[in-house]
C-alpha positions as CSV (number, residue, x, y, z in Angstrom):
1,M,-217.5,56.0,-58.4
2,K,-217.8,54.1,-61.7
3,T,-214.4,52.8,-62.9
4,K,-213.7,52.9,-66.7
5,K,-211.7,50.2,-68.3
6,P,-208.9,51.8,-70.2
7,L,-206.0,50.0,-71.8
8,I,-202.7,50.7,-70.1
9,I,-199.6,49.4,-71.9
10,I,-196.1,49.5,-70.5
11,L,-193.3,48.8,-73.0
12,L,-189.8,47.9,-71.7
13,G,-186.6,46.8,-73.4
14,R,-183.0,47.7,-74.2
15,S,-182.4,51.0,-76.0
16,G,-182.8,50.4,-79.7
17,C,-185.4,47.6,-79.3
18,G,-188.1,49.6,-81.1
19,K,-190.3,50.7,-78.1
20,G,-191.0,54.0,-79.7
21,T,-191.9,52.6,-83.0
22,Q,-194.3,50.0,-81.5
23,A,-195.8,52.7,-79.2
24,K,-196.7,54.8,-82.2
25,L,-198.3,51.9,-84.0
26,L,-200.3,50.9,-80.9
27,Q,-201.3,54.5,-80.3
28,E,-202.7,54.7,-83.7
29,K,-204.5,51.4,-83.6
30,F,-206.1,51.8,-80.2
31,N,-206.4,55.6,-80.0
32,L,-204.3,55.7,-76.9
33,K,-202.4,58.6,-75.3
34,Y,-198.6,58.4,-75.3
35,V,-196.2,58.8,-72.4
36,G,-192.7,58.4,-73.7
37,S,-189.9,58.8,-71.1
38,G,-187.5,60.1,-73.6
39,D,-190.0,62.6,-75.1
40,I,-191.2,64.1,-71.8
41,L,-187.6,64.3,-70.5
42,R,-186.5,66.1,-73.7
43,K,-189.5,68.4,-73.4
44,R,-188.5,69.2,-69.8
45,C,-184.9,69.8,-70.9
46,K,-186.1,72.8,-72.9
47,I,-187.1,74.7,-69.8
48,N,-184.0,76.6,-69.0
49,D,-184.1,76.3,-65.2
50,F,-181.9,74.3,-62.8
51,T,-183.6,70.9,-63.5
52,G,-183.7,71.5,-67.3
53,K,-180.0,72.3,-67.4
54,K,-179.0,69.4,-65.2
55,L,-181.2,66.9,-67.2
56,R,-179.6,68.0,-70.4
57,Q,-176.2,67.1,-69.0
58,V,-177.3,63.8,-67.5
59,L,-179.0,62.6,-70.7
60,K,-176.1,63.7,-72.9
61,N,-173.9,61.4,-70.9
62,G,-176.3,58.5,-71.2
63,G,-177.6,58.6,-67.7
64,F,-181.1,58.1,-66.3
65,A,-183.2,60.9,-64.9
66,P,-183.8,60.6,-61.1
67,T,-187.0,58.8,-60.0
68,A,-188.4,61.9,-58.3
69,I,-188.3,63.8,-61.6
70,M,-189.8,61.0,-63.6
71,F,-192.6,60.5,-61.1
72,K,-193.5,64.2,-61.2
73,L,-193.7,64.1,-65.0
74,W,-195.9,60.9,-65.0
75,I,-198.3,62.3,-62.5
76,D,-198.7,65.6,-64.5
77,S,-199.6,63.6,-67.6
78,W,-201.9,61.1,-65.9
79,E,-203.9,63.8,-64.0
80,E,-204.7,65.3,-67.4
81,F,-205.8,61.9,-68.7
82,K,-208.1,61.3,-65.8
83,T,-210.1,64.4,-66.5
84,N,-210.6,63.6,-70.2
85,S,-214.0,62.1,-70.8
86,K,-212.8,60.5,-74.1
87,F,-209.8,58.8,-72.5
88,L,-209.3,55.2,-73.7
89,G,-205.9,54.5,-72.2
90,F,-202.2,55.2,-72.7
91,I,-198.8,53.7,-73.5
92,V,-195.8,54.1,-71.2
93,D,-192.7,53.9,-73.4
94,G,-189.5,53.0,-71.5
95,S,-190.5,53.3,-67.9
96,P,-190.2,52.2,-65.1
97,R,-186.4,52.1,-65.4
98,K,-185.7,51.4,-61.7
99,I,-187.3,49.1,-59.1
100,L,-188.3,52.2,-57.0
101,E,-190.0,53.6,-60.1
102,A,-191.9,50.3,-60.5
103,H,-193.2,50.5,-57.0
104,L,-194.2,54.1,-57.3
105,M,-195.9,53.4,-60.7
106,E,-197.9,50.6,-59.1
107,Q,-199.1,53.0,-56.4
108,A,-200.0,55.7,-58.9
109,L,-201.9,53.3,-61.2
110,K,-203.8,52.0,-58.2
111,W,-204.5,55.6,-57.1
112,Y,-206.1,56.4,-60.5
113,D,-208.0,53.0,-60.5
114,W,-206.1,51.8,-63.5
115,H,-204.0,48.9,-61.9
116,K,-206.3,46.1,-63.2
117,F,-206.0,47.1,-66.8
118,V,-202.2,47.1,-67.2
119,K,-200.3,45.0,-69.8
120,I,-196.5,44.9,-69.5
121,F,-194.3,43.9,-72.4
122,L,-190.6,43.3,-72.8
123,I,-189.4,43.8,-76.4
124,N,-186.4,41.6,-76.1
125,I,-183.2,42.1,-78.1
126,S,-179.6,41.3,-77.3
127,R,-177.1,43.9,-76.2
128,R,-175.2,43.4,-79.4
129,E,-178.3,44.1,-81.5
130,G,-179.2,47.1,-79.4
131,F,-175.7,48.6,-79.9
132,N,-175.9,48.0,-83.7
133,R,-179.2,49.7,-84.0
134,L,-178.4,52.7,-81.8
135,T,-175.2,53.5,-83.7
136,K,-177.1,53.7,-86.9
137,R,-180.6,55.0,-86.1
138,R,-181.6,58.5,-87.1
139,I,-184.1,61.3,-86.3
140,C,-185.8,64.0,-88.3
141,K,-184.4,67.4,-87.7
142,K,-187.8,69.0,-88.5
143,C,-190.5,66.9,-86.8
144,S,-188.4,64.7,-84.5
145,N,-189.8,61.5,-86.1
146,P,-187.5,58.6,-85.0
147,I,-186.1,56.5,-87.9
148,P,-185.1,53.0,-86.6
149,W,-182.3,51.0,-88.3
150,L,-184.7,48.3,-89.3
151,G,-186.1,46.9,-92.6
152,E,-187.3,49.5,-95.1
153,F,-186.4,52.3,-92.8
154,K,-182.7,51.7,-93.5
155,K,-183.2,53.0,-97.1
156,L,-184.8,56.3,-96.1
157,K,-182.8,59.4,-97.2
158,V,-185.3,61.9,-95.8
159,C,-188.1,61.7,-93.2
160,N,-191.0,59.5,-94.3
161,K,-193.5,61.8,-92.6
162,C,-192.5,65.4,-93.5
163,G,-189.5,65.0,-95.9
164,G,-187.2,66.7,-93.4
165,E,-183.4,66.1,-93.1
166,L,-182.3,63.1,-91.1
167,T,-179.6,63.2,-88.5
168,R,-178.3,61.2,-85.5
169,R,-179.6,61.9,-82.0
170,A,-177.1,63.9,-79.9
171,D,-177.0,61.2,-77.3
172,D,-176.3,58.3,-79.7
173,V,-172.6,58.3,-79.3
174,T,-170.6,55.1,-78.4
175,K,-169.8,56.1,-74.8
176,A,-173.4,57.2,-74.0
177,I,-174.9,54.1,-75.8
178,N,-172.7,51.7,-73.7
179,R,-173.7,53.6,-70.6
180,R,-177.4,53.2,-71.3
181,L,-176.9,49.5,-72.1
182,D,-175.0,49.1,-68.8
183,L,-177.7,50.8,-66.9
184,F,-180.3,48.5,-68.4
185,E,-178.5,45.5,-67.0
186,K,-178.1,47.2,-63.6
187,E,-181.4,49.0,-63.1
188,V,-184.0,47.7,-65.5
189,V,-183.3,43.9,-65.3
190,P,-184.5,43.9,-61.6
191,V,-187.7,45.6,-62.8
192,L,-188.2,42.8,-65.3
193,S,-187.6,40.2,-62.6
194,H,-190.1,41.9,-60.4
195,Y,-192.9,41.8,-63.1
196,K,-191.9,38.3,-64.0
197,K,-192.4,37.0,-60.5
198,Q,-195.8,38.6,-60.5
199,G,-196.7,36.8,-63.7
200,K,-197.3,40.1,-65.5
201,L,-194.3,40.2,-67.9
202,I,-195.1,39.4,-71.6
203,I,-191.9,38.7,-73.6
204,I,-191.9,39.6,-77.3
205,N,-189.0,38.7,-79.7
206,G,-187.8,42.1,-80.7
207,E,-185.4,40.8,-83.3
208,Q,-188.2,40.2,-85.8
209,S,-189.6,42.7,-88.3
210,I,-191.5,45.7,-87.0
211,K,-194.7,44.1,-88.5
212,D,-194.2,40.8,-86.7
213,V,-193.3,42.5,-83.3
214,F,-196.5,44.6,-83.6
215,A,-198.6,41.5,-84.5
216,D,-197.3,39.6,-81.4
217,I,-198.1,42.5,-79.1
218,S,-201.5,43.0,-80.6
219,R,-202.3,39.3,-80.2
220,S,-201.4,39.5,-76.5
221,L,-203.8,42.4,-76.0
């Protein structure tokens, strides 16, 4: 079987580091598919079954979805990609969030013959910077476009894409934000150490402008 050479990008970092913004920019530049942990979880929450209801409660409180659920959602997306003849690669935004997820993701990437084409980035910001951004960022009520608290985005009064009303995300409250930042230290830092030991982790200064962060990532690709 002939193996294609797609571009697989994994973006990691504290909540508020700009993973979603950079993912969208990379998606547009390289024509990649997008696998956002937050997006696929929020989509799953809309299904009004046991898992959907429980996920809504967990995410509202700033918790992480269990690995089993995340893995199922990844595989569903990746199986679709594998059958697409025009597939060029994809971006994983915000996963893996636990060391078990990292091992499972490695197995899955190998299963789909993609493991040799992976680039893993840490968009690095301090906890203080992350908290500041999360308490001030907004989202469009109409199209769900995220509006980061950075640069020119701070001046926006309406959505820059559709003109919709801006609001805060339901899970961007102080208690939930601190819980997510705590979980990053407990769960994600070991994942970063795992990739660093393998020599796979590319660290990007996330406290630059959006343009400069994007330029640094692009150069590393």
